[in-house]
N, CA, C and O atoms as a MOPAC input file, in Angstrom:
PM7 MOZYME 1SCF
protein

 N     -6.62000 1    51.16500 1    66.45900 1
 C     -6.84500 1    52.09100 1    67.54600 1
 C     -8.15600 1    51.73900 1    68.24900 1
 O     -9.10600 1    51.26600 1    67.62600 1
 N     -8.18100 1    51.97200 1    69.51700 1
 C     -9.39200 1    51.67800 1    70.26900 1
 C    -10.45300 1    52.72200 1    69.96900 1
 O    -10.12200 1    53.83000 1    69.54800 1
 N    -11.72500 1    52.39200 1    70.17800 1
 C    -12.78400 1    53.36000 1    69.92200 1
 C    -12.69700 1    54.57200 1    70.84700 1
 O    -13.35700 1    55.58100 1    70.60000 1
 N    -11.89900 1    54.48900 1    71.90100 1
 C    -11.74900 1    55.60900 1    72.82200 1
 C    -10.76100 1    56.64800 1    72.30900 1
 O    -10.72300 1    57.76800 1    72.81900 1
 N     -9.95800 1    56.29200 1    71.30400 1
 C     -8.97200 1    57.22000 1    70.75600 1
 C     -9.69700 1    58.32700 1    69.99700 1
 O    -10.43100 1    58.05900 1    69.04600 1
 N     -9.49100 1    59.56100 1    70.41800 1
 C    -10.12000 1    60.70500 1    69.75200 1
 C     -9.06000 1    61.51000 1    69.03200 1
 O     -8.10300 1    61.98900 1    69.64200 1
 N     -9.23700 1    61.65600 1    67.73400 1
 C     -8.37500 1    62.50100 1    66.91700 1
 C     -9.14500 1    63.75300 1    66.54400 1
 O    -10.30500 1    63.67700 1    66.13600 1
 N     -8.50500 1    64.90200 1    66.68200 1
 C     -9.09900 1    66.18000 1    66.30800 1
 C     -8.39800 1    66.68200 1    65.05700 1
 O     -7.17100 1    66.64300 1    64.96400 1
 N     -9.17900 1    67.15200 1    64.09800 1
 C     -8.64200 1    67.75500 1    62.88600 1
 C     -9.13200 1    69.18800 1    62.82800 1
 O    -10.30800 1    69.43500 1    62.56200 1
 N     -8.22500 1    70.14900 1    63.08000 1
 C     -8.60000 1    71.54900 1    62.89800 1
 C     -8.50600 1    71.84100 1    61.40400 1
 O     -7.59400 1    71.36600 1    60.72700 1
 N     -9.43800 1    72.61200 1    60.90400 1
 C     -9.48300 1    72.83500 1    59.45800 1
 C    -10.05300 1    71.63400 1    58.72600 1
 O     -9.77400 1    71.43300 1    57.54400 1
 N    -10.85400 1    70.83400 1    59.42700 1
 C    -11.40600 1    69.61000 1    58.85100 1
 C    -12.49900 1    69.82900 1    57.82600 1
 O    -13.00000 1    68.86500 1    57.24700 1
 N    -12.88200 1    71.07700 1    57.58800 1
 C    -13.83900 1    71.38300 1    56.52700 1
 C    -13.14900 1    71.74400 1    55.22700 1
 O    -13.80800 1    72.06400 1    54.23800 1
 N    -11.82000 1    71.69600 1    55.22200 1
 C    -11.05200 1    71.97200 1    54.00900 1
 C    -10.75900 1    70.69900 1    53.24300 1
 O    -11.08200 1    69.60100 1    53.69600 1
 N    -10.14900 1    70.84900 1    52.08900 1
 C     -9.87700 1    69.70600 1    51.21800 1
 C     -8.99100 1    68.67200 1    51.90900 1
 O     -9.35300 1    67.49800 1    51.98500 1
 N     -7.84600 1    69.09500 1    52.40600 1
 C     -6.91200 1    68.15600 1    53.02700 1
 C     -7.45900 1    67.65900 1    54.35900 1
 O     -7.41900 1    66.46000 1    54.63500 1
 N     -7.96900 1    68.56500 1    55.18400 1
 C     -8.48900 1    68.17700 1    56.49300 1
 C     -9.63700 1    67.19100 1    56.41300 1
 O     -9.71400 1    66.26400 1    57.21900 1
 N    -10.52700 1    67.37600 1    55.45500 1
 C    -11.66500 1    66.46100 1    55.32800 1
 C    -11.20500 1    65.07000 1    54.91100 1
 O    -11.74700 1    64.07100 1    55.38300 1
 N    -10.20700 1    64.99800 1    54.03100 1
 C     -9.68000 1    63.69600 1    53.63400 1
 C     -8.94300 1    63.02600 1    54.79000 1
 O     -9.03100 1    61.81000 1    54.96000 1
 N     -8.22400 1    63.80200 1    55.57600 1
 C     -7.56800 1    63.24800 1    56.75700 1
 C     -8.61500 1    62.71200 1    57.73500 1
 O     -8.46200 1    61.61400 1    58.27000 1
 N     -9.66900 1    63.48100 1    57.96500 1
 C    -10.73800 1    63.03200 1    58.86700 1
 C    -11.35500 1    61.72800 1    58.37500 1
 O    -11.62300 1    60.83300 1    59.17600 1
 N    -11.58200 1    61.61100 1    57.07600 1
 C    -12.12100 1    60.37000 1    56.50500 1
 C    -11.18000 1    59.19500 1    56.77000 1
 O    -11.62700 1    58.11300 1    57.14900 1
 N     -9.88800 1    59.40600 1    56.57100 1
 C     -8.91400 1    58.33300 1    56.78600 1
 C     -8.86600 1    57.91900 1    58.25500 1
 O     -8.75200 1    56.73300 1    58.56200 1
 N     -8.95100 1    58.88500 1    59.15500 1
 C     -8.94100 1    58.57000 1    60.58500 1
 C    -10.19100 1    57.78500 1    60.98100 1
 O    -10.11100 1    56.84200 1    61.76800 1
 N    -11.33600 1    58.17000 1    60.44100 1
 C    -12.57500 1    57.42100 1    60.69800 1
 C    -12.44900 1    55.99200 1    60.15900 1
 O    -12.87100 1    55.03600 1    60.81000 1
 N    -11.87000 1    55.86100 1    58.97400 1
 C    -11.73100 1    54.54200 1    58.35000 1
 C    -10.83500 1    53.61400 1    59.16400 1
 O    -11.02000 1    52.39700 1    59.14400 1
 N     -9.86600 1    54.18300 1    59.88000 1
 C     -8.99500 1    53.32500 1    60.69800 1
 C     -9.58800 1    53.06300 1    62.08200 1
 O     -8.99800 1    52.33500 1    62.88100 1
 N    -10.75100 1    53.65300 1    62.37000 1
 C    -11.44300 1    53.35800 1    63.61400 1
 C    -11.36100 1    54.41000 1    64.69200 1
 O    -11.84900 1    54.18800 1    65.80000 1
 N    -10.75600 1    55.55800 1    64.40100 1
 C    -10.70100 1    56.64000 1    65.39000 1
 C    -12.06400 1    57.29800 1    65.54400 1
 O    -12.86300 1    57.33300 1    64.60800 1
 N    -12.31300 1    57.81300 1    66.73000 1
 C    -13.36200 1    58.82200 1    66.89400 1
 C    -12.74500 1    60.10200 1    66.36700 1
 O    -11.57600 1    60.37600 1    66.63600 1
 N    -13.49500 1    60.88200 1    65.63000 1
 C    -12.94300 1    62.08200 1    64.99700 1
 C    -13.80500 1    63.28800 1    65.32600 1
 O    -15.03300 1    63.25400 1    65.24600 1
 N    -13.11200 1    64.35600 1    65.70000 1
 C    -13.75900 1    65.65200 1    65.90700 1
 C    -13.12600 1    66.63100 1    64.92600 1
 O    -11.90700 1    66.79100 1    64.88500 1
 N    -13.96500 1    67.27200 1    64.14800 1
 C    -13.52400 1    68.28800 1    63.19900 1
 C    -13.81000 1    69.64700 1    63.80300 1
 O    -14.90800 1    69.89300 1    64.30200 1
 N    -12.82300 1    70.53200 1    63.76100 1
 C    -12.99700 1    71.91000 1    64.21000 1
 C    -12.75700 1    72.82400 1    63.01600 1
 O    -11.71100 1    72.75200 1    62.37200 1
 N    -13.72400 1    73.67700 1    62.72600 1
 C    -13.60100 1    74.57400 1    61.58200 1
 C    -14.56100 1    75.73600 1    61.75800 1
 O    -15.63600 1    75.57500 1    62.33600 1
 N    -14.18000 1    76.90700 1    61.26300 1
 C    -15.09800 1    78.04700 1    61.29200 1
 C    -15.76700 1    78.25500 1    59.93300 1
 O    -16.61700 1    79.13300 1    59.78700 1
 N    -15.39100 1    77.45800 1    58.94900 1
 C    -15.95000 1    77.47400 1    57.60900 1
 C    -15.77100 1    78.81300 1    56.89400 1
 O    -16.57200 1    79.18000 1    56.03400 1
 N    -14.71700 1    79.53400 1    57.25600 1
 C    -14.41600 1    80.76200 1    56.52400 1
 C    -13.87000 1    80.42200 1    55.13200 1
 O    -14.07600 1    81.17900 1    54.18300 1
 N    -13.18700 1    79.30700 1    55.01300 1
 C    -12.73900 1    78.84000 1    53.69300 1
 C    -13.13600 1    77.38000 1    53.45100 1
 O    -13.24800 1    76.96100 1    52.29900 1
 N    -13.34800 1    76.61000 1    54.50300 1
 C    -13.77500 1    75.22000 1    54.35900 1
 C    -15.27700 1    75.14300 1    54.09600 1
 O    -15.97800 1    76.15500 1    54.07900 1
 N    -15.74800 1    73.92100 1    53.89300 1
 C    -17.18000 1    73.72000 1    53.61600 1
 C    -17.74100 1    72.62900 1    54.50700 1
 O    -17.13400 1    71.57300 1    54.68100 1
 N    -18.89800 1    72.90000 1    55.06400 1
 C    -19.59100 1    71.94600 1    55.92600 1
 C    -19.81700 1    70.62400 1    55.19300 1
 O    -19.73200 1    69.55700 1    55.80000 1
 N    -20.09800 1    70.69100 1    53.91800 1
 C    -20.38600 1    69.49200 1    53.12600 1
 C    -19.18700 1    68.54700 1    53.05000 1
 O    -19.35900 1    67.36500 1    52.75300 1
 N    -17.98300 1    69.04200 1    53.31100 1
 C    -16.79600 1    68.19300 1    53.25200 1
 C    -16.53600 1    67.43000 1    54.55100 1
 O    -15.75300 1    66.48100 1    54.56000 1
 N    -17.17700 1    67.82900 1    55.63700 1
 C    -16.98800 1    67.13400 1    56.91300 1
 C    -17.60100 1    65.74600 1    56.78000 1
 O    -18.79000 1    65.62300 1    56.48600 1
 N    -16.80700 1    64.70200 1    56.99100 1
 C    -17.33400 1    63.35200 1    56.77300 1
 C    -18.39200 1    62.95100 1    57.80300 1
 O    -18.35200 1    63.35700 1    58.96400 1
 N    -19.33100 1    62.14300 1    57.33200 1
 C    -20.34500 1    61.59000 1    58.22600 1
 C    -19.64100 1    60.79300 1    59.31200 1
 O    -18.68100 1    60.07000 1    59.04400 1
 N    -20.12000 1    60.93000 1    60.52100 1
 C    -19.53200 1    60.21000 1    61.64100 1
 C    -18.55600 1    61.04400 1    62.44200 1
 O    -18.16600 1    60.65200 1    63.54200 1
 N    -18.15100 1    62.19100 1    61.90800 1
 C    -17.25000 1    63.08400 1    62.64100 1
 C    -18.07000 1    64.04900 1    63.48700 1
 O    -19.08400 1    64.58500 1    63.03900 1
 N    -17.62000 1    64.25800 1    64.70400 1
 C    -18.21300 1    65.28000 1    65.57000 1
 C    -17.73400 1    66.63200 1    65.04800 1
 O    -16.61800 1    66.73600 1    64.53700 1
 N    -18.55800 1    67.65900 1    65.16900 1
 C    -18.19300 1    68.97700 1    64.65800 1
 C    -18.17500 1    70.00300 1    65.77900 1
 O    -19.12500 1    70.11200 1    66.55300 1
 N    -17.08000 1    70.75500 1    65.85600 1
 C    -16.98700 1    71.92900 1    66.71500 1
 C    -16.81700 1    73.10100 1    65.76600 1
 O    -15.75400 1    73.27600 1    65.17100 1
 N    -17.85900 1    73.90100 1    65.62600 1
 C    -17.79100 1    75.05000 1    64.74100 1
 C    -17.34600 1    76.26600 1    65.53500 1
 O    -17.95000 1    76.61900 1    66.54800 1
 N    -16.28100 1    76.90200 1    65.06300 1
 C    -15.79900 1    78.09500 1    65.72000 1
 C    -14.39200 1    78.43700 1    65.29800 1
 O    -13.72100 1    77.66700 1    64.61100 1
 N    -13.96600 1    79.59200 1    65.71800 1
 C    -12.64600 1    80.11900 1    65.42500 1
 C    -11.61000 1    79.38900 1    66.27200 1
 O    -11.74200 1    79.32600 1    67.49400 1
 N    -10.58700 1    78.83900 1    65.63500 1
 C     -9.60700 1    78.02200 1    66.35800 1
 C     -8.86000 1    78.83800 1    67.41300 1
 O     -8.46000 1    78.29200 1    68.44100 1
 N     -8.66800 1    80.12000 1    67.17700 1
 C     -7.96800 1    80.95400 1    68.16500 1
 C     -8.80300 1    81.13100 1    69.42400 1
 O     -8.25100 1    81.29200 1    70.51300 1
 N    -10.11900 1    81.10300 1    69.29400 1
 C    -11.01500 1    81.29600 1    70.44300 1
 C    -11.54000 1    79.99600 1    71.02900 1
 O    -11.79900 1    79.92000 1    72.23000 1
 N    -11.69900 1    78.97900 1    70.20400 1
 C    -12.37900 1    77.75300 1    70.61200 1
 C    -11.46700 1    76.54000 1    70.69500 1
 O    -11.94200 1    75.40500 1    70.64900 1
 N    -10.15700 1    76.76500 1    70.81800 1
 C     -9.21400 1    75.64400 1    70.82700 1
 C     -9.45900 1    74.69600 1    71.99000 1
 O     -9.40300 1    73.47900 1    71.81300 1
 N     -9.72900 1    75.23100 1    73.17600 1
 C     -9.92200 1    74.37000 1    74.35000 1
 C    -11.10100 1    73.42700 1    74.14200 1
 O    -11.01500 1    72.24100 1    74.46100 1
 N    -12.18700 1    73.94400 1    73.61400 1
 C    -13.37300 1    73.12600 1    73.35300 1
 C    -13.07800 1    72.08800 1    72.27100 1
 O    -13.57000 1    70.96100 1    72.33900 1
 N    -12.28700 1    72.46100 1    71.28800 1
 C    -11.99000 1    71.55700 1    70.17900 1
 C    -11.11100 1    70.38500 1    70.60900 1
 O    -11.33700 1    69.26100 1    70.16100 1
 N    -10.12200 1    70.61500 1    71.46200 1
 C     -9.14800 1    69.55900 1    71.77900 1
 C     -9.47900 1    68.76200 1    73.03300 1
 O     -8.79600 1    67.78200 1    73.32900 1
 N    -10.49400 1    69.14900 1    73.76500 1
 C    -10.84700 1    68.46000 1    75.01300 1
 C    -11.03600 1    66.96300 1    74.78600 1
 O    -11.83200 1    66.55200 1    73.94200 1
 N    -10.30500 1    66.15700 1    75.53900 1
 C    -10.43600 1    64.70800 1    75.47800 1
 C     -9.67300 1    64.03400 1    74.34800 1
 O     -9.75100 1    62.81500 1    74.19500 1
 N     -8.93400 1    64.80700 1    73.55100 1
 C     -8.24000 1    64.24200 1    72.39200 1
 C     -6.93500 1    63.55700 1    72.78400 1
 O     -6.26900 1    63.95300 1    73.74100 1
 N     -6.58800 1    62.53300 1    72.03000 1
 C     -5.27400 1    61.90000 1    72.13900 1
 C     -4.29700 1    62.55500 1    71.17300 1
 O     -3.12600 1    62.75600 1    71.49200 1
 N     -4.80000 1    62.88600 1    69.98500 1
 C     -3.97400 1    63.47800 1    68.93500 1
 C     -4.74200 1    64.62700 1    68.29700 1
 O     -5.95200 1    64.54200 1    68.08400 1
 N     -4.01900 1    65.70400 1    67.99700 1
 C     -4.58800 1    66.84000 1    67.27700 1
 C     -3.79200 1    67.02700 1    65.99500 1
 O     -2.56700 1    67.15000 1    66.02300 1
 N     -4.49300 1    67.04600 1    64.88400 1
 C     -3.91000 1    67.36100 1    63.58500 1
 C     -4.32500 1    68.79500 1    63.28100 1
 O     -5.48700 1    69.06300 1    62.97700 1
 N     -3.37600 1    69.70400 1    63.36400 1
 C     -3.69200 1    71.12800 1    63.23600 1
 C     -3.42000 1    71.60200 1    61.81400 1
 O     -2.27600 1    71.83300 1    61.42300 1
 N     -4.50300 1    71.74200 1    61.04900 1
 C     -4.42000 1    72.18400 1    59.66200 1
 C     -5.12400 1    73.51900 1    59.44200 1
 O     -5.06400 1    74.06300 1    58.33900 1
 N     -5.78000 1    74.05400 1    60.45000 1
 C     -6.55300 1    75.28200 1    60.29000 1
 C     -5.65300 1    76.44200 1    59.89200 1
 O     -4.62600 1    76.69100 1    60.52300 1
 N     -6.04400 1    77.14000 1    58.84900 1
 C     -5.30000 1    78.30600 1    58.36100 1
 C     -6.17900 1    79.04700 1    57.35600 1
 O     -7.19400 1    78.52800 1    56.89300 1
 N     -5.77700 1    80.23500 1    57.04000 1
 C     -6.39900 1    80.95500 1    55.93500 1
 C     -5.44400 1    80.86800 1    54.75500 1
 O     -4.41300 1    81.54100 1    54.75300 1
 N     -5.75900 1    80.06100 1    53.75800 1
 C     -4.85600 1    79.91500 1    52.62800 1
 C     -4.85000 1    81.17500 1    51.75500 1
 O     -5.77400 1    81.98700 1    51.81100 1
 N     -3.81900 1    81.31900 1    50.96700 1
 C     -3.67700 1    82.38900 1    49.98400 1
 C     -2.66800 1    83.42500 1    50.44400 1
 O     -2.91500 1    84.19300 1    51.37300 1
 N     -1.53100 1    83.42700 1    49.77300 1
 C     -0.51800 1    84.44000 1    50.05700 1
 C     -1.06800 1    85.83700 1    49.76700 1
 O     -0.86000 1    86.73500 1    50.58300 1
 N     -1.76000 1    86.06700 1    48.64600 1
 C     -2.31200 1    87.41200 1    48.42600 1
 C     -3.23900 1    87.86500 1    49.56900 1
 O     -3.20100 1    89.02900 1    49.96900 1
 N     -4.06600 1    86.95200 1    50.08900 1
 C     -4.94200 1    87.30800 1    51.20300 1
 C     -4.12100 1    87.69700 1    52.43100 1
 O     -4.47200 1    88.64100 1    53.13900 1
 N     -3.02700 1    86.97400 1    52.68500 1
 C     -2.21100 1    87.27000 1    53.85700 1
 C     -1.53300 1    88.63300 1    53.73100 1
 O     -1.25400 1    89.28100 1    54.74000 1
 N     -1.27100 1    89.06300 1    52.51600 1
 C     -0.68800 1    90.38500 1    52.29200 1
 C     -1.76400 1    91.46400 1    52.39600 1
 O     -1.53300 1    92.52100 1    52.98400 1
 N     -2.94000 1    91.20000 1    51.82500 1
 C     -4.04500 1    92.16100 1    51.84400 1
 C     -4.65700 1    92.30800 1    53.23500 1
 O     -5.05400 1    93.40500 1    53.62800 1
 N     -4.73400 1    91.19900 1    53.98400 1
 C     -5.37500 1    91.20800 1    55.30500 1
 C     -4.46400 1    90.50300 1    56.31500 1
 O     -4.79000 1    89.41700 1    56.79400 1
 N     -3.33200 1    91.11700 1    56.63500 1
 C     -2.34900 1    90.43700 1    57.47800 1
 C     -2.84200 1    90.13200 1    58.88800 1
 O     -2.48000 1    89.08900 1    59.43400 1
 N     -3.63700 1    90.97800 1    59.49100 1
 C     -4.09700 1    90.71100 1    60.86400 1
 C     -5.02200 1    89.50200 1    60.91000 1
 O     -4.94800 1    88.69300 1    61.83500 1
 N     -5.88800 1    89.38100 1    59.91800 1
 C     -6.79300 1    88.22700 1    59.83700 1
 C     -5.98300 1    86.93500 1    59.65300 1
 O     -6.26300 1    85.92600 1    60.30000 1
 N     -4.99500 1    86.97100 1    58.78200 1
 C     -4.16000 1    85.79700 1    58.55100 1
 C     -3.32800 1    85.46300 1    59.78300 1
 O     -3.16800 1    84.29100 1    60.12500 1
 N     -2.80000 1    86.48300 1    60.45000 1
 C     -2.01000 1    86.25700 1    61.66100 1
 C     -2.86000 1    85.59800 1    62.74600 1
 O     -2.40500 1    84.67000 1    63.41600 1
 N     -4.08600 1    86.07400 1    62.91800 1
 C     -4.96300 1    85.48600 1    63.93600 1
 C     -5.20800 1    84.00800 1    63.64500 1
 O     -5.12900 1    83.17600 1    64.55000 1
 N     -5.50400 1    83.68000 1    62.40200 1
 C     -5.82800 1    82.29300 1    62.04500 1
 C     -4.60300 1    81.38800 1    62.09400 1
 O     -4.71100 1    80.22800 1    62.49000 1
 N     -3.44700 1    81.89800 1    61.70100 1
 C     -2.27400 1    81.04200 1    61.62700 1
 C     -1.46000 1    81.08700 1    62.92300 1
 O     -1.35900 1    80.07600 1    63.61800 1
 N     -0.89400 1    82.21200 1    63.24800 1
 C     -0.00800 1    82.29000 1    64.42000 1
 C     -0.77900 1    82.18800 1    65.73300 1
 O     -0.45700 1    81.35000 1    66.57500 1
 N     -1.78400 1    83.02400 1    65.91400 1
 C     -2.54900 1    82.97800 1    67.16900 1
 C     -3.33200 1    81.67700 1    67.29000 1
 O     -3.43400 1    81.10700 1    68.37600 1
 N     -3.87600 1    81.21700 1    66.18800 1
 C     -4.61100 1    79.95300 1    66.21200 1
 C     -3.72900 1    78.77800 1    66.58900 1
 O     -4.13400 1    77.91300 1    67.36500 1
 N     -2.52100 1    78.74900 1    66.03700 1
 C     -1.59100 1    77.66600 1    66.36200 1
 C     -1.18700 1    77.72000 1    67.83000 1
 O     -1.16400 1    76.69200 1    68.50600 1
 N     -0.86900 1    78.90900 1    68.32400 1
 C     -0.50100 1    79.04400 1    69.73100 1
 C     -1.65700 1    78.61300 1    70.63500 1
 O     -1.44000 1    77.94200 1    71.64400 1
 N     -2.87400 1    78.99400 1    70.28100 1
 C     -4.04400 1    78.60800 1    71.07900 1
 C     -4.22000 1    77.09200 1    71.08900 1
 O     -4.52300 1    76.51200 1    72.13200 1
 N     -4.03500 1    76.45300 1    69.94600 1
 C     -4.15800 1    74.98900 1    69.86600 1
 C     -3.07900 1    74.32100 1    70.71000 1
 O     -3.37100 1    73.38800 1    71.45800 1
 N     -1.84800 1    74.78000 1    70.60100 1
 C     -0.75900 1    74.18300 1    71.37900 1
 C     -0.97500 1    74.34800 1    72.88000 1
 O     -0.77400 1    73.40500 1    73.64600 1
 N     -1.38200 1    75.53800 1    73.29900 1
 C     -1.61300 1    75.78100 1    74.72900 1
 C     -2.78600 1    74.94500 1    75.23500 1
 O     -2.70800 1    74.36200 1    76.31600 1
 N     -3.86500 1    74.88100 1    74.46800 1
 C     -5.02900 1    74.09300 1    74.87500 1
 C     -4.69000 1    72.61000 1    74.91400 1
 O     -5.13800 1    71.89000 1    75.80700 1
 N     -3.89700 1    72.14900 1    73.94400 1
 C     -3.49200 1    70.74200 1    73.91500 1
 C     -2.64900 1    70.40100 1    75.13400 1
 O     -2.81900 1    69.33600 1    75.72900 1
 N     -1.75400 1    71.28200 1    75.50600 1
 C     -0.92800 1    71.03300 1    76.70000 1
 C     -1.80700 1    70.95400 1    77.94800 1
 O     -1.64800 1    70.04600 1    78.76300 1
 N     -2.72100 1    71.89300 1    78.09700 1
 C     -3.62100 1    71.88800 1    79.27000 1
 C     -4.49700 1    70.64200 1    79.30800 1
 O     -4.80900 1    70.12500 1    80.38100 1
 N     -4.89200 1    70.16300 1    78.12700 1
 C     -5.79500 1    69.00700 1    78.04800 1
 C     -5.05500 1    67.67400 1    78.10600 1
 O     -5.68700 1    66.61800 1    78.13100 1
 N     -3.73200 1    67.71200 1    78.12700 1
 C     -2.96500 1    66.46300 1    78.19200 1
 C     -2.91100 1    65.70500 1    76.88200 1
 O     -2.73700 1    64.48600 1    76.88300 1
 N     -3.05500 1    66.39600 1    75.77200 1
 C     -2.97500 1    65.75300 1    74.45900 1
 C     -1.55900 1    65.21800 1    74.26100 1
 O     -0.58100 1    65.92700 1    74.49800 1
 N     -1.45900 1    63.98500 1    73.83200 1
 C     -0.14200 1    63.34300 1    73.69000 1
 C      0.62700 1    63.82000 1    72.46500 1
 O      1.85500 1    63.90200 1    72.50200 1
 N     -0.07500 1    64.13600 1    71.38300 1
 C      0.62300 1    64.47500 1    70.14200 1
 C     -0.15700 1    65.53600 1    69.36500 1
 O     -1.37500 1    65.45000 1    69.21500 1
 N      0.58000 1    66.54100 1    68.87400 1
 C      0.02200 1    67.54000 1    67.96000 1
 C      0.83400 1    67.47300 1    66.67300 1
 O      2.05900 1    67.59000 1    66.68800 1
 N      0.14300 1    67.28600 1    65.57900 1
 C      0.77500 1    67.25800 1    64.26100 1
 C      0.34000 1    68.53800 1    63.55400 1
 O     -0.85300 1    68.82200 1    63.44900 1
 N      1.31700 1    69.31000 1    63.06700 1
 C      1.03900 1    70.61500 1    62.47200 1
 C      1.38300 1    70.61900 1    61.00000 1
 O      2.46200 1    70.17500 1    60.60600 1
 N      0.47500 1    71.11600 1    60.19200 1
 C      0.73400 1    71.34000 1    58.77000 1
 C      0.47400 1    72.80900 1    58.49500 1
 O     -0.52300 1    73.35900 1    58.96100 1
 N      1.34600 1    73.44100 1    57.75500 1
 C      1.28900 1    74.88500 1    57.59200 1
 C      0.77200 1    75.29400 1    56.21700 1
 O      0.73200 1    74.50500 1    55.27300 1
 N      0.38600 1    76.54200 1    56.15100 1
 C     -0.00700 1    77.20100 1    54.91800 1
 C      1.08800 1    78.18900 1    54.54200 1
 O      1.75500 1    78.73700 1    55.42000 1
 N      1.27600 1    78.41900 1    53.26900 1
 C      2.24500 1    79.41700 1    52.84700 1
 C      1.84400 1    80.81400 1    53.31800 1
 O      2.65800 1    81.73600 1    53.28400 1
 N      0.61600 1    80.97300 1    53.74900 1
 C      0.14400 1    82.26400 1    54.23600 1
 C      0.89700 1    82.74100 1    55.46700 1
 O      0.89000 1    83.93700 1    55.75900 1
 N      1.54700 1    81.84200 1    56.19500 1
 C      2.25500 1    82.25700 1    57.40700 1
 C      3.45400 1    83.13700 1    57.10600 1
 O      3.91800 1    83.87700 1    57.97200 1
 N      3.95500 1    83.05900 1    55.88600 1
 C      5.10100 1    83.91200 1    55.56300 1
 C      4.80600 1    84.86900 1    54.41400 1
 O      5.71600 1    85.53300 1    53.91800 1
 N      3.53000 1    84.95200 1    53.97700 1
 C      3.13900 1    85.79400 1    52.84100 1
 C      3.66200 1    87.18400 1    52.91100 1
 O      3.40200 1    87.98700 1    52.01500 1

């Protein structure tokens, strides 16, 4: 991939997202991680990745601007949490996904890859 290729990883402060970001950096992508660190950790964001800290439902446009590909992994994991706090889980999963898709369309992103959490159906 050319150095101009920008990949965005939402939820890039989580276990899976941080490893994906590392792999994308290793193949030569520019990488932007978007995370609010409600469950992820700043320490997991790989060196060399740009960071957009914020809520994916509110900050999707800023996160995906200029991207070629968006890997959307942001979610609040835990089925019990989704049952105990359904509005919080809905905002992070359903509203967050819709915000990412709409922002990606407006920004001309060519590809969005989505990975889900079991929390979406908790």
